[in-house]
N, C-alpha and C positions, 0 to 999 in steps of 0.2 A: 292891362293884366300882365303881371310878371311871370317869367318862366323859370324862377329860381329853383324850382323842383327838378329842373333838368340840368342843374349845374354840373360841372365836371366832377366835383367831389362826390356828389350824390350818385352820379353814374358809376364812378370808380368804386364806391362802396357797394353798389348794387351788384356789379359783376365780379369784383374781387374780394368783397367782404370788408368788415370793419377792421380798423387798425388794431394791432396787438401790442401789448406792452413788453418790450424786450427784457425788462428787469424783473418781470413777474416769474417766480418759480413755477406757478401753475401753467403759464404759457409754455415754458421750457418742457415741462412734463407732458403737456398735451401734444406737442409736435414731435416729441421723441418717439422713436419706433421700437416696439417690442420685437422679439425675435420673429414672431409669426408675421407681423406687418412688414418687417424688413425682408423676410423671405418673399413676400408678395411684391413689394416695391423695388427691391434690389435684386433678389434672386430670380425674378421673372425674366430678366434679360438672359440668364443662363438657360432656364427651362424652355423659354420660347425658341431658342436656337434649335431645338428638336424639330422645328418646322422647316429648317433649311440645311442645317449642318449634316445630319445623317443622309439626306437626299443627295447633297453634293458629293459626299464620300462614296455612296453606292453607285451613282452615275459615273464617277471617275473610273470605276473598274471596267466600264464598257461591257464586253461579252463575258468577262471573267468574274462573274458574280459569286462564284464559289469561294473567292477570297474574302467575302464580306464577313464571314465568321471571325476571322482574325481581327478585322477592324472593329467588330462589335466589342470583343474583349479588350482591345487596345483603347477604344474610346472610353469604356467604363473605367479602366485603370488610370488613364490620363486625367480624367475628371478628378479622381481622388488624389492623384499625385500633386496636381496644381493646387487643389483646394486645401490640402493639408499643409503644403508649403506656405500658402498665403495665410494660414493661421498664425504663423510666425510674425507676419506683417501686422496682424491685428494686435498681437501681444506686445510687439515692440513700439507700435504707433497707435495707442488707444485714442488719440484725438483725430484720427483719420488722415487722409492724404494719399494712402495707397502707394502706387508705383512712383508717383511724383515725389512724395516725401522720402521714400526709401532711397531712390536714386540720388536725390539731393544730399541727404545726410550720410549715406553709406558709401557713395562713390564720389560725388562732387556736384557743384552747382550746375555745370554745363550738362552733365548727364541728367540732372533733374530737369533742366530746360528741355532737353531732347525727349525725355519721358513725358513731361507735361504737354509738349507740342503734339506728341503722338496720341496722348489721351484726348486732347481737345478734338482732333480729327476723328478719333475713334468714337467718341460720344455723339458727334454729329452723324456719323455713319450708323451708330446704334439706332438713332431715331429713324434715319432714312430706310435702313434695311428692314427694321421691324415693321414700320408702317407699310412699306412696299410688300413685304411677305404677307402681312395681315390682309391687305387688299387683294393680293393674289389668291389667298384662301377663299375669300368671299366671292371673287370673280370666277372661281372654279365651278360655281353653282349657276352661272348665268350663260346665255348664248354668246358665241364668239363675237358677234357684231357689237356687243356692248363693251368690248375690251378697250375701246377708245376713251372710255370714261375713267379708266384706272388712275391716270395721273392727276386729274382734277380732284378725285376722291382722296388721293393721298395728300394733296395739298390741304384739303379741308380737315383731314384728321390731324395733321401737324398743327394747324392753327387752333383746333379745339384743345389739344393737349397743352399747347402754350398757354392758353387762357386758364385752364385748370391749374397749372403749376404757378401761375401768377397769383392765384388765390392762396396758395400754401401747399406744401408737399403732402400733408396728411390727407387732404380732401380727395385728390385723385386716387390715392392708394386705397383708402377706405371704400371709395365708390367701386373699385375694380376687384375687391376681394372675392365676391361671388363668381366673377368671371374667371378668375385664376383657379378657384377650386373646381369650377365646371370643366375647365380644360384638363386638369389633372385627372378628374374622374372619368371623363369620356375617353381620353387617350389611353390611360392605363387599362381600362376595361376592354377597349378594342384591341390593344396589343396583346393582352392576356388571352382574350377569346380567340383572336386570330392565330396565335401560336398554338392554342389548345386545339383548334379545328384541324391543324396539321400535326398534331402530336405524334401520329404514327411515323412521321418523317424524322422526328428528333433523334431516335436511337442511331440512325444511320448517318446523321448530319456530320458528326466529327470524322468518322472513317471515310465518308465520301469526300469531305473537304480535303483530307490528307491525300487521298488517292488522286483527286483532280489537281492538287497542287504539284504532286510528283510528275504527273503527266505534262502539266503546263511548263514546269521547270525543265523537263527534258527537251521541250521545244525551243525555249528562249534562254534557258540557263537560270540558275538561282539568283544571279545578280539582277536579271531582268524582272523576275518575280518580286524581289525586294524593292526594286525601283518603282514598280507599279503600285505596290502597297504603300510606299512612302508618299507617292504622289497623291493617291486617294486619301490617305490619312491627313495630308496637309490640306487638301481641298475641303475637308470637313473641319478645318480649324475654327470655323465660326461656332462650332458646338461648345467651345470652352470660354466664350467671350464674356460671360456675365460674372466670372469669378472676381475680376478686379473691382467691380462695383461695390461689393461688401466692404473690402478693406479701405476703399477710397472714402466711404461715407460712415465710418465707425462713429464719428462725432454726432451723427444723427440718431444713434441707437440709444435705447434706454439703459440706465445704469443697472448693474455693472456692465460697462460697454464691452469689455473683452469677452466676458462670458456670453453676452447676447450675440456678439459678432461670431463667435465660434459655433454657437447653436444655429445661427442663420446659415453659416457656411456648410454645416452638416446637412441641414434640410435641403439646401440647394444641390449639394453634391449627390445625395441619395436620389432625389427626384430626377435630376438631369441624367445620371448614369443609367438608371432604370429605363427612363423614357428613350434616350438616344440609342443605347445598345439594343433595347427591345425593338425599336423601329427598324434597325438594320437587320436584325434576325427576321423580322416580319417581312421585309422586302425580299429577303433571300428565300424564305419558305414559300412565298406566294408568287415568286418570279415577276416582281413588279417592273413595269416598263413605263417610261415617260410618255405622256400624252400631251398634245399641244393645248395650251391654255389651261392646264390643270397641274396642280402640285402632285408629287409622288404620293404624299400622304392621302390626298383625296382619292387617288386611283386605288390604292391598296385598301383603304377603309371601305370604299364602295364594294370592292370584291368580297371583303369579309362580311359585310351586311347582306349582300346578295346571297351568299352561301348560307347565312344564318337564317334569313327570312324568306328566301326564294323569290324575291321581287316584291312588287307592290309599292303603295305610297309610303309605307313605313320606312323603307330603305332611304328614300329621298328626304324624309323628315329627319331621321336620325343622322344622316350625313350632313344635312344643313345645320343641325344643332352642333355637331362635332366641329365643323369648319368655322361656325360662328364663334365658338369658344376658342378655337385656335387663333382666329383673328383678334379676339378680345385680349388674349394673353400677349400677343405680339404688340398690341397697343399699350398694354401694361409695361412691356419691355421697352418700348419706345420712351415711356415715361422715365425709365432709368437714365436715359441720356439727359433728360431735363433735371435729374437729381445730381448725377455725377459730373456732367460737363460744367455747369456753373460752379460746382465745388472745386474743380481743378482750376478754373479761371480765378476763383477767389483766392486759393492758396498761392497761385502764381502772382496775383496782384499784390498780396501781402509781401512777397519777396521782390516786388518791383519788376517782374518780367512782363506784366500786363498792366494796363491802365488801372489806377486806384479805384475807379468807379465799379469795377467788377467785384470788389470786396464789400461794397456797400449793400445794406439790406433795405428792402422796401418796408412800408409800414405793416405789411403782412409777413415780415421777417423772412423773405425769400430774396435771393440775389437776382433781382428783377432784370438788370441789364444782361446778365449771363443767360438767363432763360430766353430772352428775346433774341439774342445773338444765336443761340443754339437752334431755335426754331427757324430763323431766317436761313441759316447755313444749311439746315436739313432740307428745306425746300429747294435751295440751290443745288444740293447734291442729287436730289430726286430729278430735278429738271435736267441736269447735265447727263445723268445716266439713263434718263427715260424711265426710271423706276425699275430697271432690270435687276432682279435679285441675284442672278448669276454673276453679274459684274460687280454689284455692291458687296457680295461675299468676298471677292478677291480684294477689293479696296479695304474692306473692314478687317480682314484677318491679318494683314501686314502689321498695322500699328498695334493690334492687340498683342501679338507675339513679340513685337519690339519692346513693348512695355513689360510684358512677362519676363523677357530675357534680362532687361536692365534691373528689374526688381529682384529677381532670383540671383543674379550676379552680385548685387549689393548684399543680399543675405549671405551668400558664400563668403564674401569679404568680411562681413561682420563676424561670422563664426571663426574664421581663420585668425582674426585679431582678438578674439575672446576665448582662446583655448583654455583659459582657466575657469570658464563657466561650466557648471555641471550640465551634462547632456549635450555638449557642443558637437561631439561626433555625430550624434543622431540628427541634430539640427543641420549640420553641414551636409550629411548624406541626403536628407530630404531636399534641401535647397539645390544641391548639385544635380540630383536626378531631375528635378523640375527644370533646371536650366538647360540640361542636355535635351530634354524633350521639346521645350518651347523654342529654343534656338534652332534646333533641327527643323521644326515645322516652319519657322520664319525663313530659313535659307531655301528650303525646298519651294515654298510658295513664291518667294522672290524670283528664283531662277525660272520656275515653270510659267509664272504668270506676269512677268515683268512687262512683256510686250502687249499683254492683253488687258492692261489697265493698272497693274501694280505701280508703274512709273508715276501715275497721277498721285497716288498716296504719298510716295516718296517726295514728289515735288511739293505737294500741299504741306506736308510736315516740315520740309526744309524751309518753306516760306514762313510758317509760324515761328520756327526756330530763329530765323534771321530777324523777324519783327521783334521777337522777345529780346534779342541782343541789343537792337537799336533802342528799345524802350528802357532797358536797364542802364545803358550807357548814358542816356539823357537824364534819368532820375539820379544816377550817381553823380553826374556833373553838377546838377542843381543842388543836391544835398551837400556836396562839398562846400559850395559857396554859402549855403545857408548855415552850415556848421560853423564857418568862419564868423558869420554875423552873430550866431549864438554865443560863441566864445568872446567876441568883442564886447557885446553888451553885457554878458555875464560877468565880466571883470568889474563892472561898476556896481554890482549887487552883492559884494562880499561883506559889506558892513553889517553890523549887528541889526536885527529887526527893530523897527521903531514902532511906538504906539500909534495905532491908526487914529486919524482924525475923523470926526463925525461929519458927514457931508450935510450941507444945507440944501433942502429940497427947492428953495426959491432961487438959489444961486445958479449962475450959468454953468452948464455941465457938458463935459465931453464924454461920450459913451463909445467905448472901443470894442469892436468885435475881435476877440482873440482866436487865432488859429492854433496850430499845434507847435509852432516854432517861436521860442523866446526872442530870437533875433528879429524876426519879422514884426512881432508884436511891439518890441521896444522901438523899432524904426517908426512904426505908426504913431506911437505915443510921442516920441520926440518931434516928429514932423508936425503933428497937430499942435503941440505946445509952441513950436517955433513959428509956424505960419500964423498962429493967433496968439501973440504974446499977451500975457496978463489978462486973458479973456476968461479962462475957466478956473473956477474955485474947486470944482469937483471933477473927479474922473471915475466913471462907472465902467466896469469890465463885464462884458457879456460873452459867455462861452458855452459850448455844447460838447459833451463827451459823446462822441459818435460810437454807437454800438454797431460794429461791422461783424463779419463772419468770425474774425479772430476772437473778439471779446465775447460774442454771444455764446459760443460753445465752451466758455471757461469762466466760471463765476469769479475765480481768483484774479483773472485778468481785468474784469470790471472793477473789482475792489482796488487793484493796483492803479488803474486809470483814475478812479475817483481821488485816491491819495495824491497822485501826481498833479491833478488839476487844483486841488486845495493848496499844494505847495507852491505852484506857479502863481496863483492869486495872491498868496502871502508875500512872495518875492516882489511882485509889482506894487502891492499895497505899501510895503516897507520903502521901496524906492520913492514912491510919491510922498510918503509921510516925511522923509528926510528933506523934501523940498517944499513942505508946507501945504501939500495938496491932499484934500480929503478924498477918500475912495469908498466905493461900494461894489458889490458884484451880484450878478444873476447867473445861475448855472442850471442847465437842464441836461438830461441824458435821453438819447433816443436814436432813431435811424435817419430821420429827415432833418438834416442840419439847417437848411434854409428855413423850413417851417418853424422849427424850434427857436432859432435866432429871431425870427420875425415876431414870435410870441413874446420872447424876452424883451424885445425893443418896445412892444406895446406896454408891457408891465413896467418897464423903467420910465416910460414917458408919463405914466399916471402919477408916479412919485416925483419925478424931476421933469416938469413940463418945459423948462427952458433948456432943452438938450439938443446938441448936434452930434450925429453919429459918424464914426470914422471906421474905415477898414482899409486893408492893404491888398494890392493885387500885384503879382509878379509880372514884371515887364521884361520880355525877351528881345534881344537885338534882332533876331530873325523870327518874328512871330509868324506862325503858319498854322495850318489845320492840325498838324502833328502836335504842336505845343498846346493848342487849345483843347485837343482831345485828352491829353495827359494831365491837364491841370483843371481843377474845378472852376466854375464861374460863380461861386458863392457870393462874392462881393457884388457882382453885377446884378445877380438875381435879387439880393437884398435891397440894393439901391432902387431897383424898379418897384419892389413892393412898398418900400417906405415912401418913395416919391408919390406913388398913387394915393397914399393916405396923407400927403402933405407934411411928411416928416423929413427934415433935412439930413442928408447923408453925403459925406465926402469920401471918395476913394483916392488913396495916396499910393502912387506906383513905387515899386521897389525893383531896381534893375538887377538882373542876374545874368 
């Protein structure tokens, strides 16, 4: 009895879903996000930070909680300042890319690499801090002796989200929409009710705050007061961390992308400003204090419910529902890391700062390798920090504001060099104000928390930066050599096109797997004809147009790629015709190059049964793990598949 029903392909389809057609307009439309779903999937990162950002701000004030009113106002204003400045990014870069694209194109490639490196670490920490904070919310409801299970639960949540994202980005977002709305409803209601229960304190809040501030400044001086406010404001920097996600993933939004992106940004800014500032005011009015094993939100919400219901089971039930929704939203926010992180890796891979594999799509049209890397890295971050939110917030905020600062500096430079553009003064003032705010928070956080863990973020970002430099240097070196081969073989193809000869299906045939470089392909063809002189009457070309992240989000790029493939096949056919060799071709388009080439080989063999397959593989003088990681193993994978089916295939090395 066979167990074919448990084959890998069937299990993959069961857990990840059926393959999708990357060329289908319906598929593109299905996975594109409308403003509301984008608000859930991308804006959740910002809104979820209300679970830890305002708390860090309030606790940083220590005993001087009267200053919290200033921070509530500053928090709301900062949200809108950064959000509106980032609307410029959406308008200027409608294909996405966010801080990475802005820094690359408006400042320079190395600034882009620094921004991209920061974003990669940032999205890893987005997953880690969101999951850790969500689990903290849930464990606020359980006895202290169960705290030992927090870290294993966090690992399990990361693995679950990784699996959901491997199915495709829209599935986890659609699944979590009710949870997102539940968070918004419960928290806004409790904030409004909590402030309303102490409404009699509101008229005196501003005068009391001013009086307390004067008294405090008389003790330590106004400079000391400002320093404390800046420190507390910076410690709440995690509040603003979700804004980058929208601009980074504009390419995932439904058309018209710019309009959808701006509406998404508005939804996120309004919800985040109201929630974050409202929580700070709530802490102030209720005199919230940190309790061991509990979040500040759990403590203050319980106080509100106790005063509202006077005790009983209803308090526990409503608190449990509220914290469950908080945890759910944080898990939605963690999902933002699985959307944004792989997108940054893909953009950097297209620019050759990262291995090419990160730009490849799976048959579910997701950047599978990037998702897996983000999940594993997030588990590593949780393990290193023990899942401590206070430490993760510090690590998290550094790179967020580094990216903000680079992006807004790039926008400032853009407006200064486009002073002939209408409205440039307004655009520059927005960007400059945003830069001053974000760079200030970055500097304060670095100085205050460098010894408390910020150094680790700097080290990790620097490591990614140096790895990117090494990868780019390697790819540039290889591309220079391959470009020479392209030019060398291209010189022999300048003659006028020749009429193609009709191949004889019964004749001996050489089938060549064509890659993306003419020089490599011509090397393979010449080597095959030289090694087997006068053996082949036909040459069949098999090639796949790979739909990666760059092509998938731009139909015009797919059309251009199809035209380029047709032109290449025509060049090779003409070269062969001038030498009396008949040719044919098989072409496919998709995401899985090996699988499609294997299918084309089967199709070719049905028509030309007397066929030998040929492919090239780059051969490096210093072959190592690094070179094997940066270059695909398509030829070896194909050879294995074809040999298993009894089909002859020869791999011809090309030294570089």
